PDB file of N, CA, C and O in Angstrom:
ATOM      1  N   MET A   1     -79.549 -30.746-118.508  1.00  0.00           N
ATOM      2  CA  MET A   1     -80.685 -31.632-118.332  1.00  0.00           C
ATOM      3  C   MET A   1     -81.995 -30.916-118.674  1.00  0.00           C
ATOM      4  O   MET A   1     -82.895 -31.488-119.289  1.00  0.00           O
ATOM      5  N   ILE A   2     -82.074 -29.660-118.261  1.00  0.00           N
ATOM      6  CA  ILE A   2     -83.288 -28.879-118.522  1.00  0.00           C
ATOM      7  C   ILE A   2     -83.457 -28.660-120.025  1.00  0.00           C
ATOM      8  O   ILE A   2     -84.578 -28.668-120.535  1.00  0.00           O
ATOM      9  N   GLU A   3     -82.333 -28.463-120.737  1.00  0.00           N
ATOM     10  CA  GLU A   3     -82.419 -28.255-122.175  1.00  0.00           C
ATOM     11  C   GLU A   3     -82.929 -29.498-122.893  1.00  0.00           C
ATOM     12  O   GLU A   3     -83.683 -29.389-123.859  1.00  0.00           O
ATOM     13  N   VAL A   4     -82.529 -30.666-122.435  1.00  0.00           N
ATOM     14  CA  VAL A   4     -82.979 -31.910-123.059  1.00  0.00           C
ATOM     15  C   VAL A   4     -84.480 -32.095-122.835  1.00  0.00           C
ATOM     16  O   VAL A   4     -85.213 -32.452-123.756  1.00  0.00           O
ATOM     17  N   ILE A   5     -84.923 -31.851-121.617  1.00  0.00           N
ATOM     18  CA  ILE A   5     -86.354 -31.978-121.312  1.00  0.00           C
ATOM     19  C   ILE A   5     -87.152 -30.941-122.097  1.00  0.00           C
ATOM     20  O   ILE A   5     -88.209 -31.257-122.644  1.00  0.00           O
ATOM     21  N   GLY A   6     -86.657 -29.706-122.156  1.00  0.00           N
ATOM     22  CA  GLY A   6     -87.345 -28.657-122.915  1.00  0.00           C
ATOM     23  C   GLY A   6     -87.415 -28.971-124.394  1.00  0.00           C
ATOM     24  O   GLY A   6     -88.451 -28.766-125.027  1.00  0.00           O
ATOM     25  N   GLY A   7     -86.322 -29.466-124.950  1.00  0.00           N
ATOM     26  CA  GLY A   7     -86.317 -29.842-126.362  1.00  0.00           C
ATOM     27  C   GLY A   7     -87.282 -30.978-126.656  1.00  0.00           C
ATOM     28  O   GLY A   7     -87.967 -30.970-127.679  1.00  0.00           O
ATOM     29  N   GLY A   8     -87.334 -31.948-125.765  1.00  0.00           N
ATOM     30  CA  GLY A   8     -88.280 -33.046-125.930  1.00  0.00           C
ATOM     31  C   GLY A   8     -89.719 -32.577-125.860  1.00  0.00           C
ATOM     32  O   GLY A   8     -90.566 -33.042-126.623  1.00  0.00           O
ATOM     33  N   LEU A   9     -90.002 -31.647-124.938  1.00  0.00           N
ATOM     34  CA  LEU A   9     -91.363 -31.116-124.833  1.00  0.00           C
ATOM     35  C   LEU A   9     -91.755 -30.331-126.084  1.00  0.00           C
ATOM     36  O   LEU A   9     -92.906 -30.384-126.519  1.00  0.00           O
ATOM     37  N   VAL A  10     -90.798 -29.604-126.659  1.00  0.00           N
ATOM     38  CA  VAL A  10     -91.079 -28.867-127.896  1.00  0.00           C
ATOM     39  C   VAL A  10     -91.406 -29.836-129.029  1.00  0.00           C
ATOM     40  O   VAL A  10     -92.361 -29.620-129.774  1.00  0.00           O
ATOM     41  N   LEU A  11     -90.620 -30.896-129.160  1.00  0.00           N
ATOM     42  CA  LEU A  11     -90.875 -31.869-130.220  1.00  0.00           C
ATOM     43  C   LEU A  11     -92.210 -32.585-130.023  1.00  0.00           C
ATOM     44  O   LEU A  11     -92.935 -32.824-130.989  1.00  0.00           O
ATOM     45  N   ILE A  12     -92.534 -32.924-128.786  1.00  0.00           N
ATOM     46  CA  ILE A  12     -93.829 -33.550-128.509  1.00  0.00           C
ATOM     47  C   ILE A  12     -94.955 -32.570-128.814  1.00  0.00           C
ATOM     48  O   ILE A  12     -95.986 -32.961-129.363  1.00  0.00           O
ATOM     49  N   GLY A  13     -94.767 -31.308-128.464  1.00  0.00           N
ATOM     50  CA  GLY A  13     -95.779 -30.291-128.757  1.00  0.00           C
ATOM     51  C   GLY A  13     -95.999 -30.102-130.241  1.00  0.00           C
ATOM     52  O   GLY A  13     -97.135 -29.943-130.688  1.00  0.00           O
ATOM     53  N   ILE A  14     -94.913 -30.119-131.016  1.00  0.00           N
ATOM     54  CA  ILE A  14     -95.037 -29.976-132.467  1.00  0.00           C
ATOM     55  C   ILE A  14     -95.765 -31.185-133.058  1.00  0.00           C
ATOM     56  O   ILE A  14     -96.621 -31.034-133.930  1.00  0.00           O
ATOM     57  N   ALA A  15     -95.421 -32.384-132.578  1.00  0.00           N
ATOM     58  CA  ALA A  15     -96.098 -33.590-133.077  1.00  0.00           C
ATOM     59  C   ALA A  15     -97.584 -33.558-132.717  1.00  0.00           C
ATOM     60  O   ALA A  15     -98.424 -33.942-133.531  1.00  0.00           O
ATOM     61  N   TYR A  16     -97.910 -33.114-131.528  1.00  0.00           N
ATOM     62  CA  TYR A  16     -99.318 -33.030-131.107  1.00  0.00           C
ATOM     63  C   TYR A  16    -100.081 -32.018-131.961  1.00  0.00           C
ATOM     64  O   TYR A  16    -101.201 -32.282-132.401  1.00  0.00           O
ATOM     65  N   ALA A  17     -99.463 -30.855-132.192  1.00  0.00           N
ATOM     66  CA  ALA A  17    -100.118 -29.826-133.003  1.00  0.00           C
ATOM     67  C   ALA A  17    -100.305 -30.297-134.444  1.00  0.00           C
ATOM     68  O   ALA A  17    -101.308 -29.974-135.081  1.00  0.00           O
ATOM     69  N   GLU A  18     -99.345 -31.057-134.952  1.00  0.00           N
ATOM     70  CA  GLU A  18     -99.480 -31.573-136.325  1.00  0.00           C
ATOM     71  C   GLU A  18    -100.614 -32.601-136.406  1.00  0.00           C
ATOM     72  O   GLU A  18    -101.377 -32.608-137.372  1.00  0.00           O
ATOM     73  N   ASN A  19    -100.722 -33.458-135.403  1.00  0.00           N
ATOM     74  CA  ASN A  19    -101.798 -34.461-135.412  1.00  0.00           C
ATOM     75  C   ASN A  19    -103.169 -33.822-135.265  1.00  0.00           C
ATOM     76  O   ASN A  19    -104.142 -34.323-135.827  1.00  0.00           O
ATOM     77  N   LYS A  20    -103.267 -32.727-134.523  1.00  0.00           N
ATOM     78  CA  LYS A  20    -104.545 -32.038-134.354  1.00  0.00           C
ATOM     79  C   LYS A  20    -104.918 -31.219-135.584  1.00  0.00           C
ATOM     80  O   LYS A  20    -106.071 -30.812-135.730  1.00  0.00           O
ATOM     81  N   GLY A  21    -103.954 -30.975-136.469  1.00  0.00           N
ATOM     82  CA  GLY A  21    -104.226 -30.206-137.680  1.00  0.00           C
ATOM     83  C   GLY A  21    -104.041 -28.712-137.494  1.00  0.00           C
ATOM     84  O   GLY A  21    -104.497 -27.927-138.327  1.00  0.00           O
ATOM     85  N   TRP A  22    -103.380 -28.301-136.415  1.00  0.00           N
ATOM     86  CA  TRP A  22    -103.169 -26.871-136.160  1.00  0.00           C
ATOM     87  C   TRP A  22    -102.100 -26.285-137.060  1.00  0.00           C
ATOM     88  O   TRP A  22    -102.152 -25.103-137.398  1.00  0.00           O
ATOM     89  N   VAL A  23    -101.124 -27.104-137.456  1.00  0.00           N
ATOM     90  CA  VAL A  23    -100.048 -26.660-138.349  1.00  0.00           C
ATOM     91  C   VAL A  23     -99.947 -27.657-139.496  1.00  0.00           C
ATOM     92  O   VAL A  23    -100.335 -28.817-139.362  1.00  0.00           O
ATOM     93  N   ASP A  24     -99.421 -27.191-140.622  1.00  0.00           N
ATOM     94  CA  ASP A  24     -99.268 -28.104-141.751  1.00  0.00           C
ATOM     95  C   ASP A  24     -97.911 -28.797-141.708  1.00  0.00           C
ATOM     96  O   ASP A  24     -96.989 -28.359-141.019  1.00  0.00           O
ATOM     97  N   LYS A  25     -97.814 -29.872-142.450  1.00  0.00           N
ATOM     98  CA  LYS A  25     -96.631 -30.722-142.402  1.00  0.00           C
ATOM     99  C   LYS A  25     -95.389 -30.021-142.958  1.00  0.00           C
ATOM    100  O   LYS A  25     -94.282 -30.252-142.472  1.00  0.00           O
ATOM    101  N   ASP A  26     -95.563 -29.174-143.964  1.00  0.00           N
ATOM    102  CA  ASP A  26     -94.412 -28.489-144.565  1.00  0.00           C
ATOM    103  C   ASP A  26     -93.756 -27.517-143.600  1.00  0.00           C
ATOM    104  O   ASP A  26     -92.529 -27.450-143.523  1.00  0.00           O
ATOM    105  N   SER A  27     -94.566 -26.761-142.860  1.00  0.00           N
ATOM    106  CA  SER A  27     -93.985 -25.798-141.918  1.00  0.00           C
ATOM    107  C   SER A  27     -93.294 -26.517-140.764  1.00  0.00           C
ATOM    108  O   SER A  27     -92.254 -26.060-140.289  1.00  0.00           O
ATOM    109  N   VAL A  28     -93.856 -27.634-140.310  1.00  0.00           N
ATOM    110  CA  VAL A  28     -93.214 -28.407-139.238  1.00  0.00           C
ATOM    111  C   VAL A  28     -91.879 -28.957-139.722  1.00  0.00           C
ATOM    112  O   VAL A  28     -90.886 -28.917-138.995  1.00  0.00           O
ATOM    113  N   SER A  29     -91.855 -29.465-140.937  1.00  0.00           N
ATOM    114  CA  SER A  29     -90.616 -30.001-141.493  1.00  0.00           C
ATOM    115  C   SER A  29     -89.559 -28.908-141.615  1.00  0.00           C
ATOM    116  O   SER A  29     -88.387 -29.140-141.318  1.00  0.00           O
ATOM    117  N   PHE A  30     -89.969 -27.716-142.051  1.00  0.00           N
ATOM    118  CA  PHE A  30     -89.027 -26.605-142.183  1.00  0.00           C
ATOM    119  C   PHE A  30     -88.466 -26.198-140.825  1.00  0.00           C
ATOM    120  O   PHE A  30     -87.259 -26.000-140.689  1.00  0.00           O
ATOM    121  N   VAL A  31     -89.326 -26.073-139.824  1.00  0.00           N
ATOM    122  CA  VAL A  31     -88.882 -25.666-138.484  1.00  0.00           C
ATOM    123  C   VAL A  31     -87.927 -26.701-137.891  1.00  0.00           C
ATOM    124  O   VAL A  31     -86.910 -26.337-137.300  1.00  0.00           O
ATOM    125  N   LEU A  32     -88.244 -27.979-138.043  1.00  0.00           N
ATOM    126  CA  LEU A  32     -87.369 -29.019-137.509  1.00  0.00           C
ATOM    127  C   LEU A  32     -86.025 -29.047-138.222  1.00  0.00           C
ATOM    128  O   LEU A  32     -84.992 -29.223-137.575  1.00  0.00           O
ATOM    129  N   ASN A  33     -86.015 -28.877-139.542  1.00  0.00           N
ATOM    130  CA  ASN A  33     -84.747 -28.870-140.276  1.00  0.00           C
ATOM    131  C   ASN A  33     -83.878 -27.685-139.883  1.00  0.00           C
ATOM    132  O   ASN A  33     -82.675 -27.842-139.672  1.00  0.00           O
ATOM    133  N   VAL A  34     -84.469 -26.509-139.784  1.00  0.00           N
ATOM    134  CA  VAL A  34     -83.698 -25.328-139.386  1.00  0.00           C
ATOM    135  C   VAL A  34     -83.178 -25.488-137.961  1.00  0.00           C
ATOM    136  O   VAL A  34     -82.041 -25.120-137.668  1.00  0.00           O
ATOM    137  N   GLY A  35     -84.003 -26.033-137.084  1.00  0.00           N
ATOM    138  CA  GLY A  35     -83.576 -26.246-135.699  1.00  0.00           C
ATOM    139  C   GLY A  35     -82.429 -27.224-135.583  1.00  0.00           C
ATOM    140  O   GLY A  35     -81.486 -26.995-134.826  1.00  0.00           O
ATOM    141  N   MET A  36     -82.502 -28.311-136.329  1.00  0.00           N
ATOM    142  CA  MET A  36     -81.422 -29.296-136.282  1.00  0.00           C
ATOM    143  C   MET A  36     -80.133 -28.734-136.872  1.00  0.00           C
ATOM    144  O   MET A  36     -79.051 -28.961-136.331  1.00  0.00           O
ATOM    145  N   GLN A  37     -80.245 -28.003-137.974  1.00  0.00           N
ATOM    146  CA  GLN A  37     -79.052 -27.434-138.596  1.00  0.00           C
ATOM    147  C   GLN A  37     -78.401 -26.387-137.697  1.00  0.00           C
ATOM    148  O   GLN A  37     -77.176 -26.331-137.599  1.00  0.00           O
ATOM    149  N   SER A  38     -79.207 -25.565-137.046  1.00  0.00           N
ATOM    150  CA  SER A  38     -78.626 -24.559-136.151  1.00  0.00           C
ATOM    151  C   SER A  38     -77.997 -25.219-134.929  1.00  0.00           C
ATOM    152  O   SER A  38     -76.965 -24.756-134.443  1.00  0.00           O
ATOM    153  N   GLY A  39     -78.601 -26.287-134.430  1.00  0.00           N
ATOM    154  CA  GLY A  39     -78.003 -27.009-133.305  1.00  0.00           C
ATOM    155  C   GLY A  39     -76.672 -27.621-133.663  1.00  0.00           C
ATOM    156  O   GLY A  39     -75.736 -27.585-132.864  1.00  0.00           O
ATOM    157  N   ILE A  40     -76.573 -28.187-134.859  1.00  0.00           N
ATOM    158  CA  ILE A  40     -75.310 -28.763-135.311  1.00  0.00           C
ATOM    159  C   ILE A  40     -74.251 -27.673-135.469  1.00  0.00           C
ATOM    160  O   ILE A  40     -73.099 -27.867-135.082  1.00  0.00           O
ATOM    161  N   CYS A  41     -74.637 -26.528-136.036  1.00  0.00           N
ATOM    162  CA  CYS A  41     -73.683 -25.428-136.226  1.00  0.00           C
ATOM    163  C   CYS A  41     -73.183 -24.898-134.884  1.00  0.00           C
ATOM    164  O   CYS A  41     -71.990 -24.636-134.727  1.00  0.00           O
ATOM    165  N   VAL A  42     -74.073 -24.741-133.930  1.00  0.00           N
ATOM    166  CA  VAL A  42     -73.667 -24.241-132.611  1.00  0.00           C
ATOM    167  C   VAL A  42     -72.759 -25.252-131.919  1.00  0.00           C
ATOM    168  O   VAL A  42     -71.780 -24.868-131.280  1.00  0.00           O
ATOM    169  N   SER A  43     -73.073 -26.535-132.040  1.00  0.00           N
ATOM    170  CA  SER A  43     -72.230 -27.566-131.433  1.00  0.00           C
ATOM    171  C   SER A  43     -70.837 -27.573-132.048  1.00  0.00           C
ATOM    172  O   SER A  43     -69.842 -27.692-131.332  1.00  0.00           O
ATOM    173  N   MET A  44     -70.760 -27.446-133.369  1.00  0.00           N
ATOM    174  CA  MET A  44     -69.453 -27.411-134.023  1.00  0.00           C
ATOM    175  C   MET A  44     -68.669 -26.165-133.640  1.00  0.00           C
ATOM    176  O   MET A  44     -67.459 -26.242-133.426  1.00  0.00           O
ATOM    177  N   PHE A  45     -69.334 -25.020-133.551  1.00  0.00           N
ATOM    178  CA  PHE A  45     -68.661 -23.801-133.129  1.00  0.00           C
ATOM    179  C   PHE A  45     -68.118 -23.947-131.715  1.00  0.00           C
ATOM    180  O   PHE A  45     -66.986 -23.547-131.446  1.00  0.00           O
ATOM    181  N   TYR A  46     -68.905 -24.513-130.808  1.00  0.00           N
ATOM    182  CA  TYR A  46     -68.473 -24.708-129.432  1.00  0.00           C
ATOM    183  C   TYR A  46     -67.277 -25.656-129.370  1.00  0.00           C
ATOM    184  O   TYR A  46     -66.325 -25.417-128.627  1.00  0.00           O
ATOM    185  N   PHE A  47     -67.334 -26.743-130.163  1.00  0.00           N
ATOM    186  CA  PHE A  47     -66.233 -27.699-130.191  1.00  0.00           C
ATOM    187  C   PHE A  47     -64.956 -27.051-130.702  1.00  0.00           C
ATOM    188  O   PHE A  47     -63.893 -27.237-130.111  1.00  0.00           O
ATOM    189  N   ILE A  48     -65.042 -26.286-131.803  1.00  0.00           N
ATOM    190  CA  ILE A  48     -63.862 -25.631-132.349  1.00  0.00           C
ATOM    191  C   ILE A  48     -63.319 -24.584-131.380  1.00  0.00           C
ATOM    192  O   ILE A  48     -62.104 -24.429-131.249  1.00  0.00           O
ATOM    193  N   HIS A  49     -64.208 -23.870-130.706  1.00  0.00           N
ATOM    194  CA  HIS A  49     -63.786 -22.882-129.722  1.00  0.00           C
ATOM    195  C   HIS A  49     -63.036 -23.537-128.573  1.00  0.00           C
ATOM    196  O   HIS A  49     -61.971 -23.056-128.187  1.00  0.00           O
ATOM    197  N   LYS A  50     -63.559 -24.613-128.023  1.00  0.00           N
ATOM    198  CA  LYS A  50     -62.887 -25.325-126.932  1.00  0.00           C
ATOM    199  C   LYS A  50     -61.572 -25.948-127.399  1.00  0.00           C
ATOM    200  O   LYS A  50     -60.599 -25.983-126.646  1.00  0.00           O
ATOM    201  N   LEU A  51     -61.542 -26.441-128.642  1.00  0.00           N
ATOM    202  CA  LEU A  51     -60.330 -27.017-129.190  1.00  0.00           C
ATOM    203  C   LEU A  51     -59.241 -25.952-129.332  1.00  0.00           C
ATOM    204  O   LEU A  51     -58.073 -26.212-129.043  1.00  0.00           O
ATOM    205  N   SER A  52     -59.623 -24.765-129.774  1.00  0.00           N
ATOM    206  CA  SER A  52     -58.619 -23.701-129.916  1.00  0.00           C
ATOM    207  C   SER A  52     -58.096 -23.251-128.568  1.00  0.00           C
ATOM    208  O   SER A  52     -56.917 -22.916-128.454  1.00  0.00           O
ATOM    209  N   ILE A  53     -58.931 -23.233-127.545  1.00  0.00           N
ATOM    210  CA  ILE A  53     -58.470 -22.872-126.208  1.00  0.00           C
ATOM    211  C   ILE A  53     -57.494 -23.920-125.689  1.00  0.00           C
ATOM    212  O   ILE A  53     -56.512 -23.577-125.031  1.00  0.00           O
ATOM    213  N   LEU A  54     -57.751 -25.184-125.973  1.00  0.00           N
ATOM    214  CA  LEU A  54     -56.915 -26.266-125.500  1.00  0.00           C
ATOM    215  C   LEU A  54     -55.520 -26.213-126.097  1.00  0.00           C
ATOM    216  O   LEU A  54     -54.549 -26.519-125.406  1.00  0.00           O
ATOM    217  N   PHE A  55     -55.395 -25.829-127.370  1.00  0.00           N
ATOM    218  CA  PHE A  55     -54.106 -25.861-128.047  1.00  0.00           C
ATOM    219  C   PHE A  55     -53.418 -24.514-128.135  1.00  0.00           C
ATOM    220  O   PHE A  55     -52.294 -24.445-128.632  1.00  0.00           O
ATOM    221  N   LEU A  56     -54.038 -23.446-127.676  1.00  0.00           N
ATOM    222  CA  LEU A  56     -53.375 -22.135-127.737  1.00  0.00           C
ATOM    223  C   LEU A  56     -52.921 -21.650-126.400  1.00  0.00           C
ATOM    224  O   LEU A  56     -52.349 -20.565-126.298  1.00  0.00           O
TER     225      LEU A  56
END
């Protein structure tokens, strides 16, 4: 639950900083893409790890 709230606060903070002009749109897009891709990779690794424990 804390991770979901923290992730939401980070996204709101990035959107606020972009609207204020503190960061440019390209860097925000890059950070969000890398973050989403790493989250997907970690989720898939965790799923495969749990699946291997279940069947071995």
